[in-house]
C-alpha positions as CSV (number, residue, x, y, z in Angstrom):
1,M,0.0,0.0,0.0
2,R,1.3,3.4,-0.9
3,L,-0.2,6.4,0.9
4,K,0.4,10.0,-0.1
5,F,-1.0,13.1,1.6
6,P,0.2,16.3,0.0
7,W,-0.4,18.3,3.2
8,L,-1.5,16.5,6.3
9,V,-2.8,13.0,7.3
10,L,-6.2,14.5,8.0
11,P,-7.9,16.7,5.4
12,I,-7.8,20.4,6.0
13,L,-10.6,22.7,4.8
14,V,-9.0,25.2,2.4
15,F,-10.8,28.5,1.7
16,S,-9.9,31.4,-0.4
17,A,-11.5,34.8,-1.2
18,G,-11.4,34.0,-4.9
19,T,-12.9,31.3,-7.1
20,A,-12.9,27.9,-5.4
21,Q,-10.9,25.2,-7.4
22,A,-10.8,21.5,-6.7
23,A,-7.7,20.7,-4.7
24,L,-6.2,17.2,-4.3
25,I,-5.9,16.7,-0.6
26,A,-5.2,13.0,-0.4
27,S,-4.2,10.1,-2.6
28,Q,-3.4,6.4,-2.1
29,T,-2.7,3.4,-4.3
30,N,-3.7,-0.2,-3.2
31,T,-2.7,-3.3,-5.1
32,Y,-4.4,-6.7,-4.8
33,A,-3.3,-10.2,-5.8
34,F,-5.4,-12.8,-7.5
35,G,-4.6,-16.1,-9.3
36,G,-0.9,-15.8,-9.1
37,D,-0.7,-12.2,-10.3
38,A,0.5,-9.9,-7.5
39,D,-0.8,-6.9,-9.3
40,A,-4.1,-8.3,-10.6
41,V,-6.1,-5.2,-9.5
42,V,-4.9,-1.7,-8.6
43,I,-7.2,0.9,-7.0
44,E,-6.1,4.5,-6.9
45,S,-8.0,6.7,-4.5
46,R,-8.1,10.4,-4.7
47,V,-9.9,13.0,-2.6
48,F,-10.6,16.5,-3.9
49,D,-11.7,19.5,-1.9
50,N,-14.3,21.4,-4.1
51,G,-15.0,23.9,-1.4
52,A,-18.5,23.0,-0.3
53,T,-18.0,19.2,-0.9
54,Y,-15.3,16.5,-1.2
55,L,-15.1,14.4,-4.4
56,W,-14.0,10.8,-3.7
57,E,-12.6,9.3,-6.9
58,Y,-11.5,5.7,-7.4
59,T,-9.6,4.6,-10.5
60,V,-9.7,0.8,-10.9
61,I,-7.0,-0.7,-13.1
62,N,-7.7,-4.3,-13.9
63,N,-4.6,-6.1,-15.0
64,S,-5.8,-9.7,-15.0
65,Y,-8.8,-10.2,-12.8
66,D,-11.5,-12.3,-14.6
67,P,-11.7,-15.6,-12.7
68,V,-13.6,-17.6,-15.3
69,P,-13.3,-16.0,-18.7
70,G,-16.5,-16.4,-20.7
71,S,-18.6,-16.9,-17.6
72,S,-17.5,-14.1,-15.2
73,N,-17.5,-10.4,-16.1
74,G,-14.3,-9.1,-14.8
75,F,-14.1,-6.5,-11.9
76,S,-17.9,-6.1,-11.6
77,G,-18.5,-5.6,-7.9
78,F,-16.7,-2.8,-5.9
79,E,-17.5,-2.3,-2.2
80,L,-16.4,0.3,0.3
81,A,-17.7,-0.8,3.7
82,L,-18.0,2.8,5.1
83,P,-17.6,3.1,8.8
84,G,-20.9,3.7,10.5
85,G,-23.1,3.1,7.4
86,F,-24.4,5.4,4.7
87,P,-23.7,9.2,5.1
88,A,-26.9,11.2,4.4
89,D,-25.0,13.7,2.4
90,L,-23.4,11.1,0.0
91,G,-24.4,11.9,-3.6
92,N,-23.5,12.4,-7.2
93,V,-22.6,8.7,-7.5
94,M,-20.8,7.9,-10.8
95,S,-19.8,4.6,-12.4
96,P,-17.7,3.6,-15.5
97,G,-20.8,3.2,-17.7
98,A,-24.3,1.9,-18.3
99,G,-25.6,-1.1,-16.4
100,W,-23.9,-0.4,-13.0
101,E,-26.1,-0.4,-9.9
102,S,-25.5,1.5,-6.7
103,N,-25.9,0.0,-3.2
104,C,-28.1,-2.9,-4.6
105,C,-26.9,-5.9,-2.7
106,S,-24.9,-5.9,0.5
107,G,-26.3,-3.2,2.7
108,L,-22.8,-1.8,3.3
109,P,-22.4,1.2,1.1
110,M,-20.7,2.5,-0.9
111,E,-21.2,-0.2,-3.5
112,W,-21.2,-0.5,-7.2
113,D,-22.3,-3.7,-9.1
114,I,-23.0,-4.8,-12.7
115,R,-24.5,-8.3,-12.9
116,N,-23.2,-10.5,-15.7
117,S,-26.6,-10.4,-17.3
118,G,-26.3,-6.6,-17.4
119,G,-23.0,-6.5,-19.2
120,L,-19.2,-6.5,-18.6
121,G,-17.5,-4.9,-15.7
122,V,-13.9,-3.5,-15.8
123,M,-12.2,-6.2,-17.9
124,P,-8.5,-7.2,-17.9
125,G,-6.5,-4.4,-19.6
126,D,-9.2,-1.8,-18.9
127,T,-9.6,1.0,-16.4
128,G,-12.8,2.3,-14.8
129,V,-13.5,5.4,-12.7
130,F,-16.0,5.4,-9.8
131,S,-16.8,8.4,-7.6
132,F,-19.2,10.2,-5.3
133,T,-19.3,13.4,-3.2
134,T,-19.9,14.1,0.5
135,L,-19.8,17.1,2.7
136,P,-16.2,17.6,4.0
137,R,-15.2,14.7,6.2
138,F,-12.2,13.3,7.8
139,I,-10.5,10.6,5.8
140,Q,-10.7,7.0,6.9
141,T,-7.7,4.8,6.1
142,A,-8.4,1.7,8.2
143,D,-11.6,0.8,6.4
144,D,-12.6,-2.5,4.8
145,G,-14.5,-3.8,1.8
146,W,-14.0,-6.0,-1.2
147,F,-14.4,-6.5,-4.9
148,H,-15.7,-9.5,-6.9
149,T,-17.1,-10.7,-10.2
150,W,-20.6,-12.0,-11.2
151,Q,-21.5,-15.4,-12.6
152,N,-25.1,-16.5,-13.3
153,D,-26.2,-13.2,-11.6
154,I,-24.4,-14.3,-8.3
155,Q,-21.5,-12.6,-6.7
156,T,-18.5,-14.9,-6.8
157,F,-14.7,-14.8,-6.2
158,I,-14.8,-12.1,-3.5
159,V,-11.5,-10.5,-2.7
160,S,-11.4,-8.7,0.7
161,Y,-9.2,-5.7,1.1
162,G,-8.5,-6.1,4.8
163,A,-8.4,-3.1,7.1
164,D,-4.7,-2.5,6.4
165,N,-5.0,-2.3,2.6
166,A,-8.3,-0.6,1.9
167,P,-8.9,2.4,-0.4
168,L,-9.5,5.8,1.2
169,A,-13.1,6.3,2.4
170,P,-15.1,9.1,4.2
171,D,-15.4,8.9,8.0
172,L,-18.7,9.8,9.7
173,V,-17.0,12.6,11.5
174,R,-16.8,16.0,9.8
175,P,-14.0,18.4,10.6
176,P,-14.8,21.8,12.3
177,I,-15.6,24.6,10.0
178,V,-12.7,27.1,9.6
179,P,-13.7,30.7,8.7
180,E,-12.4,32.1,5.4
181,P,-9.5,34.5,5.7
182,G,-11.7,37.2,4.1
183,T,-14.4,36.6,6.7
184,L,-11.9,36.9,9.5
185,L,-10.5,40.2,8.0
186,L,-14.0,41.7,7.7
187,M,-14.8,40.7,11.3
188,G,-11.5,42.4,12.4
189,V,-12.3,45.6,10.5
190,G,-15.8,45.6,11.9
191,L,-14.6,45.2,15.4
192,A,-11.9,47.9,15.0
193,A,-14.5,50.3,13.5
194,A,-16.9,49.6,16.4
195,G,-14.1,50.4,18.8
196,L,-13.1,53.6,17.1
197,R,-16.8,54.7,17.0
198,K,-17.1,54.1,20.7
199,R,-13.9,55.9,21.4
200,W,-14.8,59.0,19.5
201,A,-18.5,59.1,20.3
202,P,-19.5,62.6,21.7
203,R,-19.9,62.7,25.5
């Protein structure tokens, strides 16, 4: 597992007086073995601060995972067992293409699935991008979850991440709101003006 945080281990709310731009605040790469291939699946996690929300993006690189070619449909089940369940503010769920379902089957969101009767998942040699947004949250690095394929519309060949090798995921806890520098400046000017007004008020 390779973990990279450009600034700090926990995400920091970044505000500016100008136009908000998405800022990468955390990234991590996790590699999973299957069938003798130590790099069968690679999942790259990235978290972006969009100002009002965080974008959680997962790029899945399937190097060789398709347990029963012709019967299974590659990397077709992707699960993040989020701590504490489903955040009410989770939204804007995106998947690599048509046919994918969200939170259909396990009850442990966030989850993406495409049944073999619905089409192919991320096949060997392909890459797929999954994402969603939440309000700003602390980043969870000791999460769990799994990926799998589908056969005969049944989830099979499940590979668990384990808590020490899971992709980044949102925690239930939200960081405290930090006032914008511009807001702090205005507050300071306002307080100073109030003090001067009181000082020079006629007696």
